[in-house]
C-alpha positions as CSV (number, residue, x, y, z in Angstrom):
1,M,94.6,74.3,92.9
2,K,92.0,76.0,94.8
3,N,90.6,79.1,93.6
4,R,90.7,81.8,96.2
5,F,88.7,84.5,94.6
6,F,85.4,82.4,95.1
7,P,83.0,82.3,96.9
8,L,82.6,86.1,96.9
9,V,79.1,88.4,97.3
10,A,78.6,91.4,94.8
11,L,76.9,94.4,94.9
12,I,76.4,95.6,91.4
13,V,74.7,99.1,92.0
14,S,73.2,101.4,89.9
15,G,71.4,104.6,89.5
16,G,68.2,102.4,88.2
17,H,68.5,99.6,91.0
18,S,70.6,97.3,92.8
19,L,71.5,94.1,93.2
20,L,73.3,91.6,95.5
21,M,74.7,87.9,94.2
22,L,76.3,85.1,95.4
23,M,79.4,83.9,93.0
24,E,80.4,80.5,93.2
25,S,82.4,80.9,90.0
26,H,82.9,83.0,87.2
27,L,79.7,82.0,85.2
28,K,77.8,80.5,88.4
29,Y,75.9,82.7,90.6
30,Q,72.4,83.6,92.0
31,R,70.8,86.7,93.3
32,L,70.7,86.9,96.8
33,G,68.3,90.6,96.7
34,S,67.5,93.4,94.6
35,T,66.4,96.9,95.5
36,L,62.7,98.0,94.5
37,D,62.9,101.7,93.6
38,D,65.8,103.8,91.9
39,A,66.9,104.4,96.1
40,A,70.7,104.3,94.7
41,G,69.5,107.2,91.4
42,E,67.8,109.3,93.7
43,A,71.1,109.7,96.4
44,F,73.5,110.4,93.6
45,D,71.0,113.1,92.2
46,K,70.8,114.4,95.5
47,V,74.9,115.0,95.7
48,A,74.7,116.0,92.3
49,R,72.0,118.6,93.5
50,L,74.3,119.1,96.2
51,L,77.5,120.4,93.5
52,N,75.6,121.7,91.4
53,L,76.1,119.0,88.8
54,P,73.1,118.6,86.3
55,Y,70.1,116.0,86.4
56,P,70.4,113.3,86.1
57,G,73.1,113.0,89.0
58,G,74.7,109.7,88.1
59,P,76.3,110.3,85.0
60,S,76.9,114.4,85.8
61,I,79.0,112.8,88.7
62,Q,80.6,110.3,86.8
63,K,82.0,113.1,84.2
64,R,82.9,115.2,86.9
65,L,85.2,112.3,88.7
66,I,86.6,111.4,85.6
67,L,87.7,115.0,84.3
68,E,89.0,115.7,88.3
69,I,91.2,112.5,87.4
70,L,92.4,113.7,84.6
71,M,93.3,117.2,85.5
72,H,95.0,115.4,88.6
73,I,96.7,113.9,86.0
74,L,98.0,116.3,83.9
75,F,98.8,118.5,86.8
76,H,101.2,115.8,88.4
77,A,102.4,115.3,84.6
78,L,103.4,118.4,83.8
79,A,104.9,119.3,87.7
80,W,107.0,116.1,87.4
81,K,108.4,117.6,83.2
82,A,109.1,121.0,85.3
83,H,111.6,119.2,88.0
84,G,112.9,117.3,85.3
85,I,111.1,113.7,85.9
86,F,110.4,112.0,82.8
87,L,108.6,108.8,82.8
88,S,108.4,106.8,79.8
89,A,106.4,103.9,78.5
90,G,108.2,102.4,76.0
């Protein structure tokens, strides 16, 4: 059976640099290109500044996003409980 996922192009972005990779399989890949500077990290810093978050921006945005997601989940769980809707994982 032919794998439907490969080949694929993957973009790996971090605060320090970015890579563009061609993946032919799970263990067979080659770098197509990369950034020469930390432009992605600087973009995170600028967004964090706009949101009044501390430097460096990447970790600050990540923590804020996790907090927002957890608050959203908690809010909906409490709303469901208040309306008598109970969900069980087991």
